[in-house]
C-alpha positions in Angstrom: 51.4 192.0 -24.4 49.3 192.2 -27.6 51.1 192.8 -30.9 49.3 193.6 -34.2 51.0 192.6 -37.4 49.4 194.1 -40.6 49.8 192.5 -44.0 51.3 194.2 -47.1 49.6 197.6 -47.6 49.0 197.9 -51.4 48.6 201.4 -52.8 46.1 204.1 -52.0 43.2 201.8 -51.3 45.4 199.8 -49.0 46.2 203.0 -47.1 42.5 203.7 -46.8 41.8 200.2 -45.5 44.4 200.8 -42.8 43.1 204.2 -41.9 39.5 203.2 -41.5 40.3 200.0 -39.4 43.4 200.6 -37.3 42.2 202.8 -34.5 39.1 200.5 -33.9 41.3 197.4 -33.8 43.9 198.9 -31.5 41.2 200.0 -29.0 39.1 196.8 -29.2 42.1 194.4 -28.8 44.2 196.6 -26.5 47.2 196.6 -28.9 50.5 197.5 -27.3 52.7 197.4 -30.4 51.9 197.5 -34.2 54.0 196.3 -37.1 53.0 196.8 -40.7 54.6 195.6 -44.0 55.0 198.8 -46.0 56.8 197.6 -49.1 53.9 198.0 -51.5 52.4 201.2 -49.9 53.5 203.7 -52.6 51.6 202.9 -55.8 52.2 199.2 -55.2 56.0 199.3 -55.3 58.2 200.5 -52.4 57.7 203.1 -49.8 58.1 206.9 -50.1 59.0 209.3 -47.3 55.5 210.7 -47.5 53.9 207.3 -46.9 56.4 206.5 -44.2 55.2 209.6 -42.4 51.6 208.5 -43.0 52.2 205.2 -41.3 53.8 206.9 -38.3 50.9 209.3 -38.1 48.4 206.4 -38.1 50.2 204.8 -35.1 52.5 202.2 -36.7 55.5 201.4 -34.5 57.6 199.3 -36.9 57.6 199.1 -40.7 59.0 196.0 -42.4 60.0 195.9 -46.1 60.5 193.2 -48.7 61.7 192.6 -52.2 60.5 196.1 -53.4 62.5 198.0 -50.8 64.9 199.3 -53.4 62.1 200.7 -55.7 62.1 204.2 -54.2 65.8 204.9 -54.5 65.4 208.6 -53.8 64.3 207.8 -50.2 66.8 205.0 -49.4 69.6 207.1 -47.8 67.0 208.5 -45.4 65.7 205.1 -44.4 69.1 203.9 -43.3 68.8 206.2 -40.3 65.1 205.9 -39.6 64.5 203.7 -36.5 61.1 202.4 -37.5 62.2 201.0 -40.9 63.2 197.3 -40.8 65.3 196.5 -44.0 65.7 192.9 -45.2 68.3 191.2 -43.1 69.8 189.0 -45.8 69.7 191.2 -48.9 72.9 191.2 -51.0 72.2 194.7 -52.2 75.2 197.1 -52.1 72.8 199.6 -50.4 72.5 197.4 -47.3 76.0 196.0 -47.1 77.4 199.0 -45.3 74.8 198.7 -42.5 76.1 196.6 -39.7 74.5 193.2 -39.6 73.0 193.5 -36.2 71.5 196.9 -37.0 69.4 195.5 -39.9 67.2 194.0 -37.2 65.5 196.6 -35.0 64.8 196.5 -31.2 61.9 198.5 -29.6 61.2 199.0 -25.9 57.6 198.8 -24.9 56.7 198.9 -21.2 60.3 197.7 -20.5 59.8 194.7 -22.8 62.4 194.3 -25.6 60.7 193.6 -28.9 62.9 192.7 -31.8 61.6 193.0 -35.4 63.4 191.3 -38.3 62.6 191.2 -42.0 64.0 188.3 -44.1 63.7 187.6 -47.8 63.1 184.0 -49.0 64.9 182.2 -51.8 62.4 179.9 -53.7 60.8 181.6 -56.8 62.3 185.0 -55.8 64.5 186.9 -58.2 66.5 188.9 -55.6 70.0 187.9 -54.6 70.0 187.1 -50.9 72.3 185.5 -48.4 71.0 182.2 -47.0 67.9 183.0 -44.9 68.6 180.1 -42.4 72.2 181.1 -41.8 71.3 184.8 -41.5 68.7 184.1 -38.9 70.8 181.6 -37.0 73.6 184.3 -36.8 71.1 186.8 -35.5 69.4 184.5 -33.0 72.7 183.5 -31.5 73.3 187.2 -30.4 69.7 188.0 -29.6 68.7 188.9 -26.0 65.2 190.3 -26.7 62.1 189.3 -24.9 60.0 188.9 -28.0 61.4 188.4 -31.5 59.0 188.8 -34.5 60.1 187.6 -38.0 58.5 189.0 -41.2 59.4 186.2 -43.6 58.9 187.7 -47.0 58.8 184.7 -49.3 56.8 183.0 -52.1 56.9 179.3 -51.1 54.8 178.0 -48.2 57.1 175.1 -47.6 60.1 177.4 -47.2 58.2 179.4 -44.6 57.1 176.3 -42.7 60.6 174.8 -42.7 62.0 178.0 -41.3 59.5 178.2 -38.4 60.1 174.6 -37.4 63.9 175.1 -37.6 63.7 178.0 -35.1 60.7 177.2 -33.0 61.3 178.2 -29.4 64.2 180.5 -30.5 61.9 183.1 -32.1 58.5 184.3 -30.9 56.7 184.5 -34.2 57.3 183.9 -37.9 54.7 185.8 -40.0 54.7 185.1 -43.7 54.2 188.0 -46.2 54.6 188.6 -49.9 51.8 186.5 -51.5 49.0 188.9 -50.4 46.5 186.1 -49.7 45.8 185.3 -46.1 46.2 181.6 -45.3 44.0 179.7 -42.8 46.8 178.2 -40.8 47.5 180.7 -38.0 48.7 178.6 -35.0 51.3 178.2 -32.3 54.0 175.6 -33.3 54.5 173.2 -30.4 53.2 175.8 -28.0 56.4 177.8 -28.6 56.2 180.0 -31.7 53.4 181.9 -33.5 53.1 181.1 -37.2 51.0 181.9 -40.3 52.1 181.1 -43.9 50.8 184.5 -45.1 49.1 187.2 -43.2 47.5 188.7 -46.3 47.2 192.3 -47.3 45.4 195.7 -47.0 44.1 196.5 -50.5 41.4 196.1 -53.0 39.2 193.1 -52.3 38.1 192.8 -55.9 41.5 193.1 -57.4 44.2 190.5 -57.9 46.7 190.7 -55.0 45.7 194.3 -54.6 46.2 195.3 -58.3 43.8 196.1 -61.1 42.5 192.9 -62.6 43.1 193.6 -66.3 46.7 194.8 -65.7 47.5 191.5 -63.9 45.9 189.4 -66.7 47.9 191.4 -69.4 51.1 190.8 -67.4 50.4 187.1 -67.2 49.6 186.8 -71.0 52.0 189.4 -72.5 54.9 189.4 -70.1 56.6 191.3 -67.3 57.0 194.5 -69.3 53.3 195.2 -68.7 52.9 197.4 -65.6 50.7 196.3 -62.7 48.2 199.0 -61.8 46.9 199.8 -58.3 43.3 200.8 -57.9 41.7 204.0 -56.6 40.4 204.1 -53.1 36.6 203.9 -53.8 36.3 200.1 -54.1 35.7 197.4 -51.6 38.6 197.4 -49.2 40.3 194.5 -47.4 42.2 194.6 -44.2 44.3 191.6 -43.1 46.4 191.1 -40.0 47.1 189.0 -37.0 47.0 189.7 -33.3 49.7 188.0 -31.3 49.0 187.7 -27.5 52.0 187.0 -25.2 52.2 186.3 -21.5 53.4 189.5 -19.8 55.9 187.7 -17.6 57.2 184.6 -19.5 56.6 186.1 -23.0 55.2 182.7 -24.1 52.7 182.7 -26.9 49.0 182.6 -25.7 46.8 183.2 -28.7 46.9 184.2 -32.4 43.8 185.9 -33.9 43.6 186.4 -37.7 41.8 189.5 -39.0 39.9 189.5 -42.3 37.8 192.7 -42.6 36.0 193.7 -45.8 34.7 197.2 -46.0 31.9 197.6 -48.4 31.9 200.4 -51.0 29.6 203.3 -50.1 28.6 206.0 -52.5 25.5 208.0 -53.5 24.3 205.5 -56.1 24.3 202.7 -53.6 22.4 204.8 -51.0 19.6 205.6 -53.5 
């Protein structure tokens, strides 16, 4: 069983990076199931119905969200009933409180293998109100009977992510870090039991800052949070980040984790002349 997990897709250029790489990767690595973090796909903040459909058309099986999942409020009621959307397990938002706890984590059947996908928000340096990530995951794991359980841990602090994977090693199949948009060079199997990477990275503009236009990020740093972060057009250098998780087909034990860092160079008429 080969599972592809794709990092935060940021704006239009992130969608283009996904579109131009996904089919090739799935064919080359014989991918059975694909997860993508879609919380930045619509102009860098949240996910719209249109871009939800885009991801399904491109062959994404499960879409995890993060701290921006409330940013497209006009779509939220729809997503409550969409099977591919995985909302944050431990959010304290009124929007999510009426969804039964166990249904905030989604189970998918692939070749008779039960794959559970869960999204969890971290606490350190995050402004969102959340229930305790550890207790939330412990409650879920106690009732879990899936064959493979993938956690998208959407958090800022690397130590928080590492502590979580060590706390649940052997009880979950993988803890994949998202949110910081910079791929870390620590993809590994913890004690031969659980896949881990601190941050899987992003799909977005290679020459931007975290997928956003450079000057807008600098202005936000200098002048404050009222300055809007801008996403770039799709004609720049594109970055595709992800990891491939390979499991034994019988025992579901982790076999290999392969990081993907693909840069697609800009091509236009001026460059060709």
